[in-house]
FIDREN-861884 format. One record per residue (C-alpha): residue in one letter; x, y, z. Coordinates in nm, 2 decimals, m for minus. Layout:
N
{atom A, {X, Y, Z}}
...
***
This chain:
81
{atom M, {2.63, 0.27, 9.74}}
{atom G, {2.65, 0.22, 9.36}}
{atom G, {2.40, 0.49, 9.27}}
{atom S, {2.56, 0.57, 8.94}}
{atom L, {2.62, 0.20, 8.86}}
{atom A, {2.26, 0.12, 8.95}}
{atom L, {2.13, 0.39, 8.72}}
{atom K, {2.36, 0.28, 8.44}}
{atom L, {2.24, m0.08, 8.46}}
{atom R, {1.88, 0.02, 8.46}}
{atom L, {1.94, 0.24, 8.15}}
{atom L, {2.12, m0.03, 7.97}}
{atom R, {1.85, m0.28, 8.03}}
{atom A, {1.58, m0.03, 7.93}}
{atom E, {1.76, 0.05, 7.61}}
{atom R, {1.75, m0.32, 7.52}}
{atom A, {1.39, m0.36, 7.64}}
{atom W, {1.49, m0.66, 7.85}}
{atom T, {1.32, m0.79, 8.16}}
{atom I, {1.53, m0.86, 8.46}}
{atom E, {1.51, m1.23, 8.38}}
{atom E, {1.64, m1.17, 8.02}}
{atom A, {1.92, m0.95, 8.14}}
{atom A, {2.02, m1.22, 8.39}}
{atom R, {2.01, m1.49, 8.13}}
{atom Q, {2.23, m1.28, 7.89}}
{atom A, {2.48, m1.21, 8.17}}
{atom G, {2.48, m1.56, 8.32}}
{atom V, {2.38, m1.44, 8.66}}
{atom T, {2.06, m1.47, 8.87}}
{atom P, {1.77, m1.23, 8.84}}
{atom E, {1.84, m1.13, 9.20}}
{atom T, {2.19, m1.03, 9.11}}
{atom I, {2.06, m0.79, 8.84}}
{atom S, {1.79, m0.66, 9.07}}
{atom D, {2.02, m0.60, 9.36}}
{atom A, {2.28, m0.43, 9.13}}
{atom E, {2.01, m0.20, 8.98}}
{atom H, {1.89, m0.10, 9.32}}
{atom G, {2.23, m0.06, 9.47}}
{atom K, {2.15, m0.31, 9.75}}
{atom R, {2.49, m0.47, 9.75}}
{atom R, {2.84, m0.42, 9.60}}
{atom T, {2.89, m0.59, 9.27}}
{atom Y, {3.22, m0.76, 9.26}}
{atom L, {3.45, m0.75, 8.96}}
{atom P, {3.39, m1.11, 8.83}}
{atom T, {3.01, m1.04, 8.84}}
{atom L, {3.05, m0.70, 8.68}}
{atom R, {3.25, m0.86, 8.40}}
{atom K, {2.96, m1.10, 8.34}}
{atom I, {2.71, m0.83, 8.34}}
{atom A, {2.92, m0.61, 8.10}}
{atom A, {2.96, m0.90, 7.86}}
{atom G, {2.59, m0.98, 7.87}}
{atom Y, {2.50, m0.62, 7.79}}
{atom G, {2.77, m0.60, 7.53}}
{atom V, {2.96, m0.30, 7.69}}
{atom P, {3.32, m0.27, 7.81}}
{atom T, {3.37, m0.36, 8.18}}
{atom E, {3.54, m0.02, 8.21}}
{atom E, {3.22, 0.15, 8.13}}
{atom L, {3.05, m0.01, 8.43}}
{atom L, {3.36, 0.05, 8.65}}
{atom R, {3.34, 0.42, 8.57}}
{atom A, {2.97, 0.42, 8.66}}
{atom E, {3.05, 0.23, 8.99}}
{atom Q, {3.31, 0.49, 9.08}}
{atom G, {3.07, 0.77, 8.99}}
{atom I, {3.28, 0.90, 8.71}}
{atom E, {3.07, 1.05, 8.43}}
{atom E, {3.18, 0.99, 8.07}}
{atom K, {3.30, 1.31, 7.90}}
{atom R, {3.09, 1.37, 7.59}}
{atom E, {3.13, 1.64, 7.34}}
{atom P, {2.83, 1.88, 7.35}}
{atom A, {2.61, 1.87, 7.05}}
{atom P, {2.67, 2.15, 6.80}}
{atom L, {2.42, 2.43, 6.80}}
{atom V, {2.22, 2.44, 6.48}}
{atom R, {2.13, 2.78, 6.36}}
***
């Protein structure tokens, strides 16, 4: 449950070099909520997902795509010769 979302949240937090406590403070949720979401222990409901997205400064849709396991399509990097 929530494997892609859990990974996305861990990556976002790591990019910001935040502790779980700092991420929770930024999002206005408890550290347990962040931890549970990062470990896929429980479903993260939309109001909470919105708070987390706002705290991380990313669109809610980005987290919703991750929750649904939809990978973002990215253009491959051009080959340098």
